[in-house]
N, C-alpha and C positions, 0 to 999 in steps of 0.2 A: 859443476862444469857447465859452461854455456856452449851449446851446439851452434856451429856457424857454417856458412858456405861463403866461398869467395866468388864474387861476380865481377867479370870483366865487362866494363861498360862499352858503349858505342865508341867512345873516344880512346879506348884502350886502357883507361885507368881502372885499377882493381880496387874493389870495395868489399869489406867484410860485412856480411849481414848476419846479425844475431837471430837465431830461430827459436830456441827454447832452452830449458834447463835440464831435461832428462831424456834418456834414450827412448823411453816409452812415448813421450811427446813428439820426439823427432820422427818416429815411425808413423805418426798420424798427420803430419804437416802435408798439405796439398800444394800443388803448383799455384793455385789461385792465392793461397795464403803467402807463399813466397813472393809472388808478384806484388802483393799489397805491402809487404815489408820492404821490398825494393823501392816502391813509390814513396813510402814514408821516409826512407833514408835519403833517397835522391830526389829532393823536392823540386828540382829543375824540370822534371818531366811534365809535359803538358797533357791535357786530357786527350788530345789528338794522338800523341805518342804512346799513350797507355794502350790504346786499342791495337796499335801496330807492333807492340813489343813481342818478341819471340825469344824464348830461352832455349839454349842448346847445351846438352850434357853428353859427353862421350859420343859425339856425332849423331845424337838423337834429339829431335825437336820435342820439347815438353809442351805439346799442344793440347793435352787433355787437362783442363783446369781442375777437374775433380779428382784426378789421379794423385796418389801420394808420392812424395819424393822418394820414399823407400822403395816403391815399385819400379822406379827408374834406376835404382842402385845408388842413389845419392846418399852420402854419409857425411859425417863431421869433416869440415874443411874441403869438401868437394869443390871443384872449379867449374863454374857455369858461365857460358858465353851469352851475352845479351846483344841482340841485333834487332833492327827494325825491319818489318816487311815492307816491300815496295809494291805498288799497284802495277798491274800489267800481266801479260801472259794469258789473258782471257781469249774468248772467242772473237773473231774479227767482227767489225761493225757490219750491220746489214748493208748490202749493196757493194761491199768491198770486192774488188777483183784483183788478181795478181798480175794483171797486164803490165802494170808499172814496174814490176820487179826485175825485168830484164829477160834476155833470151837465154833460156837454160841450155838449149842445144849449142848456141854460140859459145856459151861459157865452157861447155864440155869440150868443144873443138879447140878453144884457146888453151885449155888445160892440157889436152893431148899434144898440141903443138909445142908447148913448153917442155913436156916430158920427152917427146920424141922429135927432135928437130930434124929437118931435111938434111941429108948428107950430100 
């Protein structure tokens, strides 16, 4: 029997990835090995996309490349979502001020006016 997982690609297309032949081998496969098999099967991946690839199983990111799939609860025919990470969300650049972001008090006043109009 060939042990497989189903990977849903970035474009929504599902691809079956062959992992191994025995249950003992399946218990030893790591996240990094799975990623390598995905890259072999989906040759359209660029080197740039490889470093940004994230795998998700049961709402958990598979972010430890050395961890075994078995440790995440992944078994034969498990469904794994493939996404690309996006840059951003880091610390503000030096010298950045929030002066340009608007009047927070004025925004609060406008919100209250909308919720409690004058009678």
